[in-house]
C-alpha positions as CSV (number, residue, x, y, z in Angstrom):
1,M,-27.6,27.9,255.2
2,D,-27.2,24.1,255.7
3,S,-27.1,23.1,259.4
4,G,-23.7,21.4,258.8
5,T,-22.2,24.5,257.2
6,L,-20.5,27.2,259.3
7,P,-20.6,30.8,258.3
8,K,-17.3,32.2,256.9
9,A,-15.4,34.2,259.4
10,K,-13.5,37.3,258.5
11,I,-9.8,36.7,258.8
12,T,-7.1,39.4,259.1
13,I,-3.7,38.3,257.8
14,I,-0.6,39.9,259.2
15,K,2.5,39.6,257.0
16,A,5.2,37.4,258.5
17,P,7.3,39.8,260.7
18,H,10.4,37.8,260.2
19,K,10.3,38.7,256.5
20,L,10.3,42.5,257.3
21,A,13.7,44.1,256.6
22,A,15.0,46.5,259.2
23,A,14.2,49.4,256.8
24,D,10.5,48.3,256.8
25,I,10.0,49.1,260.5
26,D,9.5,52.8,261.4
27,D,12.1,54.4,263.7
28,K,10.3,55.5,266.9
29,G,13.4,57.0,268.5
30,P,14.7,56.3,272.0
31,A,12.5,54.4,274.5
32,G,10.6,56.5,277.0
33,L,11.7,56.1,280.6
34,P,15.2,54.7,279.9
35,I,17.2,53.2,282.7
36,G,21.0,53.6,282.4
37,E,23.1,53.2,279.2
38,P,22.8,52.2,276.4
39,I,19.5,54.0,275.6
40,V,17.2,51.6,273.9
41,K,16.0,52.5,270.4
42,L,12.5,51.4,269.5
43,R,11.1,50.6,266.1
44,S,7.6,49.5,265.2
45,K,5.2,48.9,262.4
46,P,1.5,49.0,263.3
47,Y,-0.9,47.0,261.1
48,H,-4.3,48.0,262.5
49,A,-5.4,50.9,264.6
50,M,-8.1,48.8,266.3
51,P,-7.4,46.3,267.6
52,K,-3.8,47.5,267.9
53,T,-1.5,44.9,266.3
54,G,2.0,45.2,264.8
55,V,5.7,44.5,264.9
56,W,7.9,46.0,267.6
57,E,11.7,45.9,267.9
58,A,14.1,47.1,270.6
59,T,17.9,47.4,270.8
60,P,19.9,46.4,273.9
61,G,19.4,48.4,277.1
62,K,16.8,48.9,279.9
63,F,13.5,50.9,280.1
64,R,10.2,50.9,282.0
65,R,7.2,49.3,280.3
66,Q,4.6,51.9,279.4
67,V,1.7,49.9,277.9
68,K,-1.3,50.1,280.2
69,E,-3.6,47.7,278.3
70,A,-3.3,43.9,278.3
71,E,-1.0,42.6,275.6
72,F,-0.3,39.3,273.9
73,A,3.2,39.1,272.2
74,H,5.1,36.5,270.2
75,F,8.8,37.0,270.1
76,V,10.3,36.2,266.8
77,A,13.9,37.3,267.4
78,G,16.4,38.2,270.1
79,R,16.6,37.7,273.9
80,C,15.3,39.9,276.7
81,K,14.1,39.8,280.3
82,F,11.1,41.4,281.8
83,H,11.5,42.3,285.5
84,H,8.0,42.6,286.9
85,D,7.6,45.2,289.7
86,G,6.2,42.3,291.8
87,G,9.6,40.6,291.8
88,E,9.2,37.9,289.1
89,T,11.6,38.0,286.1
90,L,10.6,36.5,282.8
91,E,13.5,35.3,280.5
92,I,12.2,35.6,277.0
93,E,13.7,34.5,273.7
94,A,12.7,34.0,270.1
95,G,9.8,31.6,269.8
96,D,8.3,32.5,273.2
97,A,4.7,33.9,273.6
98,V,3.8,36.1,276.5
99,F,0.6,37.6,277.9
100,F,0.8,40.8,280.0
101,P,-2.4,41.6,282.0
102,A,-3.5,45.2,281.9
103,N,-1.4,47.5,284.1
104,T,1.6,45.1,284.2
105,N,4.5,47.3,285.3
106,G,8.2,46.5,285.2
107,V,11.5,47.0,283.5
108,W,12.5,45.6,280.0
109,E,16.1,44.5,279.8
110,I,16.9,43.9,276.2
111,I,20.0,41.6,275.9
112,E,20.0,41.0,272.2
113,T,17.9,43.1,269.8
114,A,14.4,41.7,270.2
115,R,11.5,41.7,267.8
116,K,7.9,40.7,268.6
117,T,4.5,40.7,267.0
118,Y,1.9,42.1,269.4
119,F,-1.8,42.4,270.0
120,I,-3.1,45.0,272.4
121,V,-6.3,43.8,274.0
122,P,-8.9,46.6,273.8
123,E,-10.4,47.7,277.1
């Protein structure tokens, strides 16, 4: 290999989530650990088992976050808040990118049906 040539990297392409129709995302039922009414309904479409990547969607309502691993997420639709157990509240809307360190605990408050692409950081 020429010293000025870089080796080709393997690239994984994830289809644009905003092009997925609602029917393309699998129904996962109600969110675990709901808080009050309405009960949030979750939908997701995983793309890879490892690392865990995919599309996630939640309807309005509140529930406790249950992901233990670190997570990077890019919100492509909707509005929501994340109320961290430490007291901070993140207001999130379409276009925002968020990183949650491992063991981030708190409550999701979905205001307008939210959709994100996600990457769970392997331990």
